[in-house]
N, C-alpha and C positions, 0 to 999 in steps of 0.2 A: 482443382483447388490450390492455390496457391498463397499460404501464411506466413509468413515470418514477424516473428517478436523478437527485437532488441532488448535486452534485458540486462541488467546488472545484481550478482547475489545479492541479496538482502535491501535493495532499493524499493522504492515503490512500484516498480515492475511488477514485483509480485502477483500485483491485485488483476490485470491482464495476464499475466502468464499462469493463474492459477481460474481464471475464466475459462482459457480456453483448454487447461488439463481437463475443467468440469464437463465442458461442452463435449468432450470426446471427439474433437476433429485432428486431422491430420494440422500438424503446423510446426515451423522450423525455429525451436528455441535456438538465438544468436547471441551469444555471452559479449556483454561490452565491458571492460577492466577500466571502471572508473579509476583507478587508482594508479591505473598508468597513464591515462590520460586518452585511453582511445576513443573516447566520447569527445574530442578537440580534433580529430585527425581530420585532413580535408575529406575522406573519403564518407567517415561516419556524417560530417556538416552537410554533404552534397542529399543527404537524405532528412538530416534535421539540422538547419542551421541552427540552432538554441543548443546545441551541443548535450542534449538530454536522453537518458529513457525514461518510458519507455516509448519507442515507436514499434508501432503494429505495419504493416503494408501487408493487404491483401489485393492481388492481382495489380500490381504497382500501385493503387493508392495509398497515400500516406497519411496516419493518424499519430497524433504526437501528445495528445492530452487524457487522463483515464476517464473523466467522465464523457467524454467525445468514444474514447474506445470501447468502453460497458454499454454504452447506449447502442452502439453499434452492435456488439459482438450481441448484444440483446435479440434485438431483432434478426438477426442474422442466422442466430441458435436459436432459435424461439423454445425450440423441446427442451433446452437447457435450463428454462425458467430462471434465468441467471435477476432478472427484476419482477417482482410481483407484478400480476397481468391484471387486477381489481386498479382502477385508476387514482382511488387517494393512496392506497397503498404502496401503487408506484411511484407517487409523488413524495409520501412520505419517505421511502427510500433514497430518492434523489438529493431528498432536502438533505439528509444526513448523510448521505454520499459527499454531498457538496461541502457541508462544515468539515469532514475530515479533512477532504484535499484543500480545503482554502482556508481553513485556521488551527485544526491541530498538525498539519504538516507544515506549515511556513513555520509555525513556531518550535518545530524542532530544527528548522534549517538553521534558525538563530543560535540553537545550541552545538549544534553539528558543523555552522562555517562563519561564524562571529564575522570573520575575514571581510564578507559578502557584503558589509554593512558600516565598516569602519577600518582603515587601516593604523588606528592607534592600538597598542598591545593594550592599555590602561582599558579605553574603552569595549574591545572585545572582550575582557575578562569579567566589568560588567555586563553587557549584552550576554552573555553565555551565563551568569549567574541568574539575572534575572527572565531565562526563558526557561530555565528548569523549572523555577519556581511555581512558571504559568503553564508548564507540560506538566507537571504535577497537577496541579488543578483541573485542567484537560483529562487527565486520567481517571480522574473523580468524575467528570462529567461522561467517560466513555463507559465509566461501571454502571453508572447511573440508568446508560443506554440497556445494558446488559439485563439490570435487576428491571427493568421495566417491559421486555422482551415479551409479545404475547404469544411468539411459537418458541420451537427449539433454536432459531438464528436469529438473529437482528433483525430481517424483515419479514418475518415469519416462517413458514413451512418448509421454505425451500432455502438451501446454503445459499450464498452468492459473495456479493462484491463488499458487502461492510462487514462481513464476516474475514476476507482476506484483509483488510483494511486494517481492521482491530487487531487483528494478528500483528501485521507489520509495525503500526503505532506503539504498541506494547512493547515489542522488542525492541524499538527504540527509547523506549523509555528506559530499559537497562541500560543501555547503552548510555544513556545522560545519568546514570547514576540512582537511575530511580530503583528503588527494591520490588520487585512485582508481588511480592508478598503483601505488600502494603494495602492492597487491593485484590483482596481475595475473592471476591466473584468474577471479576475481570479476569483475573490469574487463571481461574478454574475453568471459565470460557474459553480461553485462548488456547489453553492445554488439551482442551476436548477437540476446538479447532484443529489441532495441529495432526490429530490424530484421524479424523477426516483422510476416508482415501486419497482425493486425489490431493489436498493438501502436503498428505507424507509424501506423495511423490514429487511433488513440486519441492518441498523442504527438501528431500535426497537428492534433485537435481542440480538445487543451489549450493547444496552443504550448508545449508543453517545451522548456527545453533540458536537454540529460542531465547536463552536467558544467559546475557551477557553479565550480569550484575555483579560487581566487586565491594563485599563492604570497603 
């Protein structure tokens, strides 16, 4: 078995990083330093022309999108129970995962990188301010998911990608200047997720600080 994961600390690559750790299979974590532009080097772009993490490589086959990676790893390592086995529960988990990936995540991109959407400094400031308010609302929706969860984890009885993404997105909220204490149920859940042994190992490997909020 030859599995490699290209990741950057604190990025969305935390999700497949954690899924591999949970599966308990041998893999090689390869750090990509985004702040140094390593994702834009010819060597990396030969693997992923989009210049983004995560990238999963299994026996030379490359995957570059989180939803594809989660689906693949779930089938590759069924003993890990990354997604629910019951068809409707599985569909619901994928539905929520898609929302996290295609709605919440891009909203933070507008906070963190408004320069991607305008070259005008004033416009960038407006984009960021509006996105922070939108992100706050999305964190409220994420808290509602936690409160309505039917089991100990967001998809039921097994820890999985929804929990990993919830931690990542809540942590990003603190970077955006949102106090996690404003969402007590979500913040308590995320702190419990962080204590789960495979999560704690990945947090240590990536050297992450969970709360970066500054008043």
